[in-house]
Each structure stands twice: as structure tokens, then as C-alpha cells.
C-alpha positions in Angstrom: 4.8 -1.4 -24.9 1.9 -2.3 -22.4 1.8 -0.7 -18.9 1.5 -3.3 -16.2 -1.2 -2.6 -13.6 1.2 -1.8 -11.1 2.8 0.9 -12.9 -0.3 2.0 -14.0 -1.2 3.2 -9.9 -0.5 6.5 -9.0 2.1 5.8 -6.1 2.6 7.5 -3.0 5.6 9.7 -2.6 5.9 9.7 1.2 4.3 8.1 4.2 2.4 11.5 4.9 1.1 11.0 1.2 0.0 7.8 1.9 -1.7 8.2 5.1 -3.7 11.5 3.6 -5.0 9.4 0.5 -5.7 6.3 2.6 -7.2 8.5 5.5 -4.9 7.2 8.7 -2.1 9.0 10.5 1.1 9.2 9.1 2.7 7.2 11.9 0.2 4.3 11.0 1.1 4.5 7.4 4.9 4.0 8.2 3.9 1.2 10.5 2.1 -0.6 8.0 4.8 0.2 5.1 7.6 -1.3 7.3 5.6 -4.3 8.5 5.0 -3.2 12.0 1.0 -3.2 11.8 -1.7 -4.7 9.9 -4.5 -2.4 8.6 -8.0 -2.8 9.9 -10.6 -3.8 7.4 -11.6 -0.2 6.9 -7.9 1.0 6.4 -7.7 -2.0 4.2 -10.7 -0.9 1.9 -9.7 2.6 1.8 -6.1 1.5 0.4 -8.0 -0.5 -2.1 -10.2 2.3 -3.3 -7.3 5.1 -3.0 -5.2 3.1 -5.2 -7.8 1.5 -7.3 -6.3 -1.9 -6.7 -8.4 -4.8 -8.2 -8.1 -7.9 -10.3 -4.6 -9.8 -10.0 -2.9 -7.1 -7.9 -5.9 -7.3 -5.6 -5.2 -10.9 -5.5 -1.5 -10.6 -4.8 -2.4 -7.9 -2.0 -4.7 -10.4 -0.3 -1.9 -13.2 -0.3 0.4 -10.7 1.2 -2.1 -9.6 3.7 -2.8 -13.5 4.6 1.0 -14.2 4.6 1.5 -11.7 7.9 2.4 -8.1 8.7 6.1 -8.2 7.2 4.9 -9.7 3.9 2.0 -7.2 3.7 4.6 -4.3 4.2 7.0 -5.5 1.7 3.9 -5.6 -0.8 2.5 -2.1 0.3 6.3 -0.8 -0.7 6.8 -2.4 -3.6 3.5 -1.7 -5.3 2.1 1.5 -3.8 5.2 3.6 -3.1 7.2 5.2 -5.9 10.7 4.1 -6.0 12.2 7.2 -4.5 9.5 7.8 -1.6 10.6 9.4 1.6 9.8 7.6 4.7 9.1 11.0 6.3 
């Protein structure tokens, strides 16, 4: 069976883990994840690099970004956090 790109990502296990990998404070990670804040262009670039986002996944990330902070937060939760990730 083939693994999809989303499954291949080494997903974050908590807001603290996401924050460390992306280079933001854990409260900012929480706000992004919960659709309360949009990432800056620098943070967005760090997210892309930290999680090796490319191809169709990058297209879906950009579409979520264009749809607004609630949609982007949902995208982050779905694609970048493990199912049992803590919210710290």
C-alpha cells in the first residue's frame, strides 16, 4: 500500500513541538492551530520547511490560507498534527 504525502509528514505531537520546529512561541502555535491567528510570511515559510510541504499538499495549504484563519487552522490540525496531539 502507498503512503500519502500527508501520512509521510512527521507530524507535530503538541503545540510546543510545532512551535519548536517552526520557531514560534507555543502560544502562537496554539493560535495558528485554533484558527485565531494567521502566520506571517516568514512563519509560513518555516512551516513549509519544517514539515517538508510540497506539491499537492502545498497547493492545499495555500488554498486554506486564502480561505482565512479558521480554514488555515483546520488545515494545520488535519495535516500537521498527529491525531492524539496535545494542545499544551
